[in-house]
Backbone as CSV, one residue per row, in Angstrom:
resi,resn,N_x,N_y,N_z,CA_x,CA_y,CA_z,C_x,C_y,C_z
1,MET,14.879,21.122,-1.307,13.841,21.887,-1.959,13.670,23.197,-1.179
2,THR,13.644,24.301,-1.899,13.453,25.595,-1.246,11.984,25.770,-0.867
3,ASN,11.719,26.769,-0.035,10.328,27.054,0.327,9.504,27.393,-0.913
4,ARG,10.076,28.165,-1.815,9.357,28.515,-3.055,9.060,27.260,-3.876
5,GLU,10.034,26.380,-4.003,9.821,25.128,-4.747,8.755,24.277,-4.076
6,THR,8.740,24.267,-2.765,7.723,23.510,-2.021,6.334,24.074,-2.304
7,ILE,6.211,25.391,-2.297,4.925,26.028,-2.584,4.473,25.691,-4.001
8,ILE,5.373,25.767,-4.943,5.030,25.445,-6.332,4.608,23.980,-6.450
9,HIS,5.329,23.092,-5.771,4.970,21.669,-5.781,3.556,21.467,-5.236
10,TRP,3.261,22.093,-4.111,1.919,21.981,-3.543,0.874,22.541,-4.506
11,ALA,1.159,23.694,-5.087,0.187,24.359,-5.959,-0.035,23.603,-7.263
12,GLN,1.006,22.962,-7.781,0.886,22.285,-9.068,0.485,20.821,-8.953
13,ASP,0.860,20.173,-7.859,0.660,18.725,-7.773,-0.320,18.292,-6.686
14,ILE,-0.125,18.756,-5.485,-0.891,18.225,-4.359,-2.305,18.792,-4.308
15,ILE,-2.439,20.100,-4.294,-3.765,20.709,-4.159,-4.683,20.350,-5.328
16,PRO,-4.215,20.397,-6.583,-5.102,19.966,-7.670,-5.545,18.504,-7.530
17,ALA,-4.662,17.648,-7.031,-5.037,16.242,-6.825,-6.151,16.136,-5.795
18,VAL,-6.091,16.942,-4.758,-7.137,16.928,-3.731,-8.468,17.377,-4.330
19,PHE,-8.446,18.459,-5.103,-9.684,18.936,-5.723,-10.269,17.902,-6.681
20,ARG,-9.416,17.263,-7.484,-9.911,16.230,-8.413,-10.496,15.048,-7.651
21,ALA,-9.835,14.639,-6.584,-10.330,13.507,-5.795,-11.635,13.858,-5.101
22,GLU,-11.741,15.073,-4.613,-12.985,15.493,-3.970,-14.131,15.486,-4.975
23,MET,-13.879,15.963,-6.173,-14.913,15.958,-7.206,-15.306,14.527,-7.561
24,ALA,-14.322,13.652,-7.688,-14.609,12.248,-8.000,-15.433,11.604,-6.897
25,LEU,-15.099,11.895,-5.638,-15.848,11.324,-4.516,-17.280,11.835,-4.513
26,GLN,-17.457,13.123,-4.730,-18.809,13.690,-4.728,-19.658,13.104,-5.866
27,LEU,-19.036,12.829,-7.011,-19.773,12.227,-8.126,-20.072,10.755,-7.866
28,ALA,-19.109,10.047,-7.286,-19.279,8.612,-7.047,-20.205,8.325,-5.869
29,VAL,-20.175,9.196,-4.873,-20.983,8.983,-3.662,-21.684,10.301,-3.315
30,PRO,-22.808,10.593,-3.975,-23.496,11.873,-3.769,-23.959,12.104,-2.333
31,GLU,-24.048,11.033,-1.557,-24.471,11.166,-0.166,-23.508,12.052,0.629
32,TRP,-22.255,12.126,0.179,-21.291,12.972,0.878,-21.727,14.428,0.860
33,LYS,-22.253,14.895,-0.255,-22.703,16.288,-0.333,-23.804,16.535,0.685
34,GLU,-24.718,15.591,0.807,-25.809,15.719,1.772,-25.274,15.754,3.201
35,ARG,-24.333,14.862,3.498,-23.762,14.826,4.852,-23.042,16.130,5.182
36,LEU,-22.279,16.637,4.231,-21.548,17.877,4.470,-22.491,19.076,4.539
37,ASP,-23.494,19.100,3.687,-24.469,20.191,3.718,-25.232,20.222,5.037
38,ALA,-25.438,19.069,5.646,-26.143,19.013,6.929,-25.381,19.788,8.008
39,PHE,-24.068,19.805,7.928,-23.281,20.609,8.876,-23.461,22.092,8.583
40,LYS,-23.413,22.424,7.307,-23.571,23.824,6.907,-24.938,24.350,7.340
41,ASP,-25.950,23.492,7.238,-27.316,23.891,7.582,-27.596,23.768,9.076
42,GLY,-26.641,23.211,9.830,-26.798,23.081,11.276,-27.748,21.992,11.718
43,ILE,-28.001,21.006,10.841,-28.964,19.955,11.196,-28.316,18.599,11.455
44,SER,-27.020,18.511,11.277,-26.361,17.226,11.460,-26.188,16.911,12.936
45,LYS,-26.391,15.654,13.270,-26.184,15.179,14.635,-24.861,14.415,14.740
46,GLU,-24.145,14.282,13.610,-22.888,13.550,13.591,-21.765,14.397,14.181
47,ASP,-20.737,13.720,14.655,-19.547,14.388,15.162,-18.776,14.982,13.982
48,PRO,-18.633,16.305,13.925,-17.986,16.913,12.769,-16.535,16.479,12.587
49,HIS,-15.835,16.218,13.677,-14.442,15.783,13.564,-14.354,14.379,12.968
50,ALA,-15.240,13.500,13.383,-15.251,12.140,12.844,-15.619,12.146,11.364
51,VAL,-16.604,12.944,11.001,-17.034,13.012,9.598,-15.937,13.617,8.729
52,SER,-15.285,14.668,9.220,-14.227,15.284,8.410,-13.058,14.327,8.232
53,MET,-12.733,13.536,9.250,-11.656,12.553,9.112,-12.053,11.472,8.110
54,GLU,-13.287,11.000,8.183,-13.763,9.991,7.236,-13.714,10.532,5.804
55,TYR,-14.133,11.777,5.626,-14.128,12.418,4.304,-12.700,12.551,3.780
56,CYS,-11.799,13.016,4.630,-10.394,13.168,4.232,-9.772,11.816,3.892
57,LEU,-10.094,10.786,4.648,-9.575,9.451,4.354,-10.075,8.948,3.003
58,GLU,-11.331,9.232,2.684,-11.875,8.826,1.382,-11.175,9.562,0.239
59,ILE,-10.925,10.851,0.421,-10.213,11.623,-0.597,-8.795,11.094,-0.759
60,ALA,-8.126,10.835,0.362,-6.755,10.308,0.310,-6.716,8.937,-0.350
61,ARG,-7.732,8.101,-0.078,-7.788,6.774,-0.694,-7.874,6.898,-2.211
62,ILE,-8.684,7.837,-2.688,-8.810,8.052,-4.133,-7.473,8.497,-4.715
63,ILE,-6.826,9.444,-4.065,-5.549,9.947,-4.570,-4.519,8.832,-4.639
64,VAL,-4.416,8.041,-3.588,-3.409,6.976,-3.544,-3.718,5.878,-4.556
65,THR,-4.957,5.412,-4.578,-5.281,4.271,-5.441,-5.355,4.636,-6.915
66,GLN,-5.516,5.915,-7.229,-5.551,6.331,-8.630,-4.194,6.833,-9.120
67,GLY,-3.202,6.839,-8.246,-1.874,7.311,-8.630,-1.170,6.335,-9.555
68,SER,-0.304,6.869,-10.396,0.406,6.021,-11.359,1.396,5.079,-10.675
69,ASP,1.785,5.388,-9.440,2.742,4.543,-8.732,2.069,3.627,-7.708
70,TYR,0.741,3.519,-7.773,-0.003,2.705,-6.812,0.243,1.219,-7.045
71,VAL,0.589,0.534,-5.966,0.767,-0.914,-5.997,-0.047,-1.498,-4.843
72,PRO,-1.080,-2.284,-5.145,-1.871,-2.884,-4.066,-0.991,-3.721,-3.145
73,ASP,-1.186,-3.545,-1.835,-0.404,-4.324,-0.880,-1.260,-4.999,0.184
74,GLY,-2.587,-4.889,0.042,-3.485,-5.532,0.987,-3.740,-4.738,2.250
75,SER,-3.205,-3.527,2.346,-3.352,-2.759,3.580,-4.598,-1.877,3.609
76,ILE,-5.311,-1.765,2.494,-6.527,-0.964,2.434,-7.714,-1.910,2.350
77,ASN,-8.692,-1.709,3.210,-9.907,-2.516,3.132,-10.703,-2.074,1.917
78,GLY,-11.038,-2.994,1.076,-11.850,-2.670,-0.089,-11.301,-3.258,-1.361
79,GLU,-12.089,-3.154,-2.388,-11.756,-3.746,-3.673,-10.495,-3.160,-4.290
80,ALA,-10.209,-1.893,-4.019,-9.112,-1.218,-4.690,-7.737,-1.697,-4.236
81,ASP,-7.671,-2.519,-3.191,-6.359,-2.885,-2.675,-6.195,-4.403,-2.509
82,PHE,-6.780,-5.158,-3.405,-6.615,-6.599,-3.336,-5.227,-6.982,-3.828
83,THR,-4.719,-8.070,-3.296,-3.380,-8.521,-3.717,-3.480,-9.845,-4.446
């Protein structure tokens, strides 16, 4: 894959999936908006690196479990990955 093809792949497939998953997470768990806004407002006492990793993991979980090629294998804790 050329660099241009890689950029197009990211722009057409990966980045839109991230935005859709982020929107789904914010709708499903509105508390995330509050947690993230607390950093923006400077009032959060949480570790920003830990929170950002947790947020990214939740987005990635949505992308993986909602993918057409998803096959539960028991490696994810939660209802979405039962075998």
